[in-house]
N, C-alpha and C positions, 0 to 999 in steps of 0.2 A: 504494500500500500504506500502511496506517496503521502508525505506529510504536507498539510496545507496551513498556511498562516495568512492572516489578513495582509501582512506585509512580508513578502517572502524573500529571504536572502539567498545568496549564492549557495550556501551550504544546505538550505532547505530542500533543494532538488534531490539530494542524495539520501536525505533522512528517511528511514522507514521503508526503503525499497523492498525489504523482506517483511514477512509477518503474515497477515491474514489476507493477502491478496488472493490466495487460492481458497480461502474459506468460503464454502458455498452457503449463501444465505437462503434459508428456507423462507417460504411465504409467511408473512406476518400480518396480523390484523391491525388496522389503525395506523397511526403515525403522527408525526408532528412536523413543524417547519422551523427554520432558523429565524433569527431576527430579533431575539430578545423578547421580554415580556411586553404584552400589549393587551389592553382591555381589562375587564374584570372577570373573575371566576364566576361561573354560574352553574346551575344544576344542583341536584341532590348530592349529599356526601356519598362517596363510594366506599364499600366495605370490602377489604382485602383480608383473606385468611391465609395463615401459614403455620407450619410447625417449626420453622427455622428460627431458633432463639438468638437473641442479642447477647454478646459478651459484655460490651460496654458502649455507651453512646459516644465517648471520647475517641476520636480517630487515632490518637496515639496509643491506645490500649487494645486495639482489635485488628484482626486480620482474618475475618470470617464473613461469609456471605450474609448471615443473618444480621450482623451489625452494619455491613455496607448497604443492605436493603433499606435501612433507615437513614444512614448518613448521606446517601446520594440524593435524598429528597430535601435535606435541610441545611447542608453545608455547601458553600460555594467552592468551585474549582477554577483555577486560572485557565485551563484548557480542558477540552472534553471531546467526545465524539457525538455527532448528531445522530438522530434516529436513522437506522438502516445504513450506517456508514462506519468505516473503520479508519477514517482520516481524523487526525488530531487537529482541532480548530480552536480558536479562542472562545472561551466561555465567559467568565468574569472579566477576562482581559480584553483590551481593545486590540492588542497585537501581541504576538509571541514569536520570537525567531532567534536563531543563532546569529549573534553579531560578531563572533569570532569562534575559532575552533573549540574553545573551552568556556565560552560565555553564552548563556541563554537569557535573553532580555525580554522582560514582560512589561507592557505598559497598561496601566489601569485607567479606567475613566475617572474623572474627577467627581467628587460628591457622592461616592458610594456610602451606603448606610447598612448597618446590621438591622435586623428586625426590631431590636430594642432601641434603635435611634443612635447608637454609637457610630462614630465614623469608621469606615472600613478603608484602611490605607495600606501602603506597602509595609508599614511597620507590623501590621497583623500577619502579613505573609511571611516576613522574616521570622517573627515569633513562632509561627506554626511549624516551620521546618526546624528551627533551632531546638524547640522543646521536644519534637519527635525524636531527634537524634540524642538529646540529653537523657530523656526518659528511657529510651531503648527498652521498652516493655517487652518481655518474652512472648507475649501474645500480640504484639504490635508488628508493624511493617517497616520499622526503621531500617532494617537490613536492605531494603530496596534503594535507600539513599546512599549506598556505598560510594558512589562517584561524586557526591556533592561535597565540595570543599568549604564553601561559605556562601552566604546570601548577603548582598549589598543593596542598600536602598538610598540612591542618590537624592531622591525626593519622594514626596508622598504618593506619587503615581508610577514610580519606576522601580522595578525589581531586577537585579542582575544575579543570576545563579552562576557562581564560579565552579567549574567542574575540574576534578583532579586529572582527568584524561581527556584528550581531544577527541572530537568527532563521535560523540556519544549518540548511537543510533536509537537508544531506548529511553533516554531521560524524558522526552515529551510524553511518552506513553505512561511512564510512572506517575507523572503529574495528573493523569486522569484517574488514578487509582487511590488506594487507601492513604498513602502519605501525602497526597495532593490536596486533601481537604483543608481549607483555611478556617481558622478559628479566631474568636474575639479575644484579643490579648487582655482586655479589661475583665474577663470572666475566667478564663482558663488558667490553671497553674502552670508555671514555667518549668517545674521539675517533678510533677507527679500527675498521674491520671486524675482528671477532675470528675467528681461524682455526677452521675446522670441527673439527679434531681437539681443539683446546683446549676447545671447547664439549662435545664428547662425553666427553672425559676427566673433565671437571668434573661430568658428569651434571646439566647445567643446564637441566632441562626441567620444564614444569608443565602440559602438555597430557595427553590420555588415555594417551599413550605416552612412554617414554624410549627413547633410542637406545643400544643396547648394543654395536653394531658398525658401523663406518663405513668403507667402502671407496669412495672418491669416484667417483660415477657408474658403480659396478660393483654393489655390494650395500649395503643398509642393513637392519639388524635392529632391529625395534621390539619392546619389551616393555611390557606394561601397567604404567602408573604408579599405584601404590597411593595416592599422595598427591593424585591429581587430584580436585578438587571443582569441577564445572562443570555446564554445561547438559546435556551429552550423558551418556547412560548409560555405565557402565564397559564396556570392550571385552568382547564375548562370545567372542572368540577368545583363544587362548593367546599370541598375538603375530603379527607380520607380518614377512615377508621381502620387501623391495622389490628386484627384480632389473632391471638396466638392460640393454637390448639395443641393439646398434649398428644393426641392420637390422630393419624391421618384418616382413620375411618370416620371420625367425627368431622374432619375437614371435608371429606367427600360428601357426607350427609348434608352438611351446611350449604355447599354450593348446589347440590342436587335439589334441595328444598327451597332455594332462593333466599336463605338467611344471610348469605354473603354473595358479593358480586363477582369476586375473583378468588380462585384458589391457586396459590403459587408456592411450591416447595413445602412439603414434598408428598405428593400422592403416590401410592404404590402403582406398579405397572398394571396390576389387576384392576385397580380402581379406574385408571385412565382408560383401559380397554373397555370396561363396563360403561363408563360415562360417554364414550365415543358413539354409542348407539342411542343416546338420550337426546331427544329434540329440544329439551328445555335448557340445554347447555351447549357451549361450543368449546372444542379442544383447540388451543392455539399452540403451535410448535415453533421453535426457533433453532438456529444453528447449534451444532455440538460444541464441545469444549470442556465439559465437565468430565473429570476422571475420578476413579476410586482406586485406592492402593493401600498396601500394608507398609508401615514404617517400622524399621528396626532401630532400636536404641543401641548404638555401638558400645555403650558402657555396660548396660544391664541385660542385654540379650544373652542367651546361653553362650558361655565362653567369652563374654564381653569384657572390656578393659578393666572394669572395676569388680568383676566377679572373682570368687575364690579360685576358680580354675581358669583364669583368663588365658586365652590362646587365640591369636588373630586368625590362624589357619583353620582352626576348628570352628570359630565363629563364622567365617566365610562359608565353610562347608554347610553349616546349618542354613544359612540364607540361600545358598545354591540349591539345597535339597527342597526347601520350600518352593523355590521357583520351578523345580522339576515336577513337583506334585500338584500344583494348583491347576485346575481344569477350568479355564476361562469360558469355554463354550458352554459347559454345564451351568456356570454361574449366570451367563447371559440368558440362556433359554429357560432353565428351571426356575430361576428367581425373578428375572426381569422380562421374560417373554420377548426378548430381542430389543427392548427399548434401550438397553445398554449392550454394547458390543465388545468383544475381546480387545484388549489393549496390550501390545507387546513391546512398548517402549515408553519414553518419558514425555515426548511431545506428541500429542494426539493427531490422528489423521485429519487433514484439512489445513494444517499449518505448514508453511515452507520449512523444510529441514526434518520433517517427521520421518522416522524409520521404524523398522520392526526389529530393533537391536536384540531383544531377548529371545525372539522366536528360534533362531538358529543355535543359541547357546544352551537352552534349557529344555527339559522335557524331551519329546521325541524329535525335536528339530523342525517340526512342522506346526507347532502350536498346541499339540496334545500333551498330556502328562506322561511321565515315564518313571515308574517306581523303581525299576531296576537301576536306572541311571542315578536316581537319588540315593539308593542304598550304596552303590559303588562309590559315590562322592563322599558319603559319610564314613565308609570303611577306610577309604584311602587317607582320610585326615585323622583316623584313629578315634572317631567319635563313637561313644557308646550309645546304643539305641535300646529302647526308645528315648528320644530327646524330649525332655520336659520343657514345653514352651507355653508361657503365659501370653495370651492374646486378648486384647481389649477392643471393644467397639462401643459406639454411642447410639442408643436406640432412638433418641429423639432428634438428633441433628441431621442424620443422613437418610431419613425416611424409614418407614415401617419394615421395609424389606431387609434392613441391615441385619436383623436377627436371623432371618433365613439365609442371607448371604454368608454370614460368618459361621453359622451352624454347618453349612455345606463346606466351607473352607476347612473347618475342624474335621469333618468327616473325610475330606480328601487327604488331609495330612496324616490322619490316623489309620487309614484303610489298610495299609500294608505293615503296620506295626513299627514304623520308623519314628513316629512322634506320639507323645501324649500331650494333648492340648488342654490347658486350663483356660476355658473361654469365659470371660466376664464382661459385664456392661456397666457403664456409668453415664449419667445424664450430662449433657454438654457443658453446662456452666462449670461443674466440677472437673469434667474431663479435660477442658481446655487448660485448666491450671495444672492438673496432674501430669499431662503428657510432656510439658516443658520442665518438669521437676524430677525427671528420671524415674517416675513411678511405674511406667509401662515398658516392659522389655520389647514388646511388639504390639502394634495397635493400628486400628483403622483410621484413615483420613480420606477425605475427598477434596477435590480442588475445583473451584468455580472461578475461571480466570478473571482477573480484574483489568487486563488490557490485552488487545488482540495481537500478540506477537509471541513467537516461540520462546523468547527469553523468559516469559512469565511462567514457563514450566521448568526453568533451569535455575535462574538466579535465586528465587526464594528457597529452593530446596538444597542446592549443592555447593554454594559458596561455603567457606569455612564457618562464617557467622551467618547461619541461615534460620529461616522461620521454623524449621522442624526442631532445632535444638537437639539433634540426635547424635552429636559428636562425630559426624562424618567429616573427614578432612583428606582430600586428595589434591595436592598442590597443582598437579597438571590440569585437573578439572577446574580448579579455582582460576588458574591463569587463562584457560580457554574461555571460560564464561566472561571474564573481564575483557578478553580480546575480541570476542564476537560482538560485544556490545558497542564497540567503537570501530568496527570494520565497515567501511563505506561500500566495499565491493560485495554485491549480493551473492555472487557465486562463492566467494571465499568465506563469507559469513555462513552460508548454508553448509559448507564443508566443515566449518568449526562446530556448528550445532550438531551435525551428524557424528562427529568425533566425540563430543561430550557424551552423547547418548551411548556410544560404544563403550566408553570408559566406565560410565556409571553402571551400565549393564554388567560389567565385570565385577564391580564392587557390591552392587545390590544394596545401596543405601535404602531404597524402597523397592517393593515389588508391585508394579502396576498391574491392575486387574481388568478394569473396564472403562469404557468411554461412553458418555450419554449425551442426549440432546436436552434442550430446555422444553418444558411443557407447562402450560397454565390451562386452567379450565374456568370459563366465565359463564355468567348467565346469558341467555339468548339475546337479551336487549342491551348487553354491554358492548361498547366499542372502544377502540383506542389502545388495546393491550398490544404492546410491541415487544417481542422477544427477538432482539437483533444481536449483532456481533459486538455490542458493547457489554453484553452479558449482565445488564442491569434492567430490572423492571422499574421504569420511571412512571410515577403516578400522574403527572401533570396532564397527559392526553386522554386519560381514562374517563369515560362518561357513560351514563345509562339513561 
């Protein structure tokens, strides 16, 4: 995809040549237009239902889709992607461009205001990025700012991002994601995650909506923000009520009966299949990009670095045996009815640079499991079987089929007597804390991309300081990730991305399992639900 700015510099032509250019956009309902907010919101409030919990409202403390689903409605971003587009364009900014190989300059309009009436200036922008890096919350996304050296503010409307390395191909995309949210410096703490209710009480919002009521992971009430001046049109609805469901079965029933207008994340494959034949609702699909995978903690997994019998070769053999035994086709068909498909590498199909790096290395070499190969791998490393493996999953965050998915994984690993799996589950709010505290030797995660580039499946996971916090460290992988991010030649960058996948496939920091598409179910009279390559459900164009 080519990067577009309102004022486009010489370097802009090369930026973003790789990424989601090959991402096939599925048909979407509704849409929006550019041009900033205009007119006033009208129509009845829209009710959206989800099972996807929030970790925290503060952008510095979260890196999960449930939190982003709220943040993207209420916080401003300097740049963003328009509906049905993968191009990065100005949002809050008037212009955004590379003014030198290591300087990205953003110009803000004069007179911007937060919803509480505070001035919104370049000082807020600098504060937002500085605090994110300083706080470095283990559940936050500060790791994405690895190439940011400093932020300068020559005046109230100018921001200059000084980058450590020239020709960064990824930085504009990062600004559209978690660490790109701008916050009010008069409200947020400079050195700690700010409590949700403090943010709501201070009305510290600058996106299309403000939050007027906050009941943590129960209900959130959004009201159109009359001070919003950005890329998206003003909301066409009178507001939105976001309602959280503990069980997807109740979410399905609510949209089926018309109690909610939109059900988004996460209905089971069976529920979606059932609702597809119901004339009272519409099933809206969007492009893929979501992945599901198992993470290994390199310290606490069997034979991990901090265990009593630490042995790197044996630890690797355990990971390899898991990769030999998982049957992705069975997970796809038996659990997800084909709505998720097998994934054999780290960058999913549809993104430039995607490969099937694991397929030839593990199992039978063609995608199927191979117990004999797993047994031979363990024996060669001197691993005593059965290997005792503690495996954790979250029943509320990744949908109701997670229990079936991981019960089947457990069955696959135990079928030939090579593993004894202790399978346990924990609800997401606690899970998100435990997984970064070395509590789980191996555990479930999913990934819903926050920008449309292959880098988003590499940088957060495999840099030495990464979002997983699983103690993986391969200097060659680390260097290649940094290298591809600043490589202007598309072919060279693709080769680097392919090499990274090859190396990580050998290390098995994670074992990818499945790739899935976006799905929402709406009432028959609802329009404007757009599931596009931004991978965000934006509330502003939804009406009924």
